C-alpha positions, 0 to 999 in steps of 0.5 A: 500500500505504501508503494501505491501511495508513493506512485499515486502521490509522488508529484504532490510530495515533490511540490510540497517538498519544494514548498517547504524548501522555499519557505525555509529559505525565504526572507519575505514572510514573518514567522507567523505567516511561515508557520501558517504555510507549514500548517497548510502543507501538513494538512494537504499531506495528511488529507492525501493519505486519508483520500488514498486509504479511503479509495484504495481498492483493498478498502473499497472492495471489502465490506468489513471496512464499511465503518472505516470508510464512513469515518474517512469520508467524514474526515475528507468532507471536514478537511476540505473547508478547513484547508480552504479556511487555512489558505485564507488565514495564511494569504490574508493577514487581517483574517482571524480565527473565527474564519474557521467557525463555519468549517468547524460546524461542518466538522460536527455535522460530518461526525454526526453523519457517521452515525446518522448518514445525514450527509453521506454514508456507506450502506450494507452493500458497500456503496455510498449513499447520499443523505439529505445534506450531501451538498453541504460540504460543497456549499461550504467549500464554495462559499469559502472559495468565493470569500477568499477570492473576493478578499484577494481581489480587494487587497490587490492593485486591480492590475493584470500582474495581480489579477491573473494569479488570483484568477488562476487560484479561482479556476483551481478552486472552481475545478474542485467544486465542479469536477467531482460531479463529472469524474465522481470518485476518480477526482478525489485522487487529484484534489490534493495536488490541485490545491497544492499547485494553486497555493504554491503558484500563488505563493511563488507569485507573491514572492516575486511581487515582493521583490518589486514592492516597497515593503512599507507602502505596498507601492512598487519600488525603485527597481520596479520603476527603472525596469518598467519605464524601459518597457514600452516607453512610448506608451507613457503619456505623463509622469507625476512627481510627488514629494511629502512635505515635512517628513524629516521634521515629523521623524525628528519630532515624533519618531520614525514610526510616525513618519512611516504612518504618514507615508502609508497614509499618503500611499493609500491616497495615491492608490485611491486616485489611480486606475489600471492605466497608472502605476505608483512607485516609491522611489525614495524616502518620501519621493513618489512617481506615478507613471501614466500610460495612454492616459489623456491629459484631462484624466491626468489632471483629474488624477492630480486633483484627486490626489490633492483632495484625498491628501487634504483630508489627512493631516499631511501635505505633499508637493506635486508636479507633472509633465505630459508626453502626448506624442510619445516623443519625449524621453523619460529623463525629460519628462522626469525633469519637467515634473520634478521642476514643477514639484520643487516649485510647488514645494518652495511655494508651500514652505514660503507660505508656511514661513509667512504664516509663522511670521504672522503668528509672531 
């Protein structure tokens, strides 16, 4: 039986092993997130053993194992929503333990079903019979999957580089709901590897993205900026330069945590103003650039106005400059100089006005 398990699940074992090695060498996740990934990997591995034993010919063909099959089926039905919930709490940090409450309720229902057959049971003829609540495990997994995909989309930047991996995850989870009705018991043997591939692929995507993202603000970083501006530069229709006002004074007076909070707040303001054709970068301590691609001049000006509006609703201020490239003939250096020059003029105006206001109060 052990040999049969290895032959059937060797691909799964290799994927999970690669997952473990990647986690052991990563520098991008905190210990709690890594621990949650390890719990998820262990759960998938244990479920693969349960599924293998439940559907092994020796067990399925022998009526003496009817009680064991009922127990294994209850474990399988219980484990699936628990695993989806674990995926959620691992990938979405703001989720808390109560995400498991519906899954735990289903565990109780499946335990009861061992004795009552309310979900499913193995009859005297060693055949599976569906109970009145046989759809409950699928409904639970479906609701968890929809909720997970919704959260992943909500926390993404809505651009293709983040939406495509989420779409892949959604496709994999959907296949786990649809294919069992097409292939029946035959699908059970590949369920674990599908979940493992989906999670590992999303994990690897996240690691790649973290190398391009600023860890504090969630905007793309300086390296991503220099790589992206060389990608189809003629499509860049405008640049917006932004610099926070008074970050050094804030750091010196209230501490670097206060400065970090300010940068995060401003970044949220920028993101609220951008659509899929604009991308924000943090290129320095308090320096930001927004690259606009195929964005009309009127829309660019509206973005600037929106940023000013959102920032005005906070206790912080920033200086903004912009430049246009309607024909795509200007170099990036020219665009950046024009937007920076305007931004520095805005900053000078801000500090000149601030000094004048101070004199009036003296």
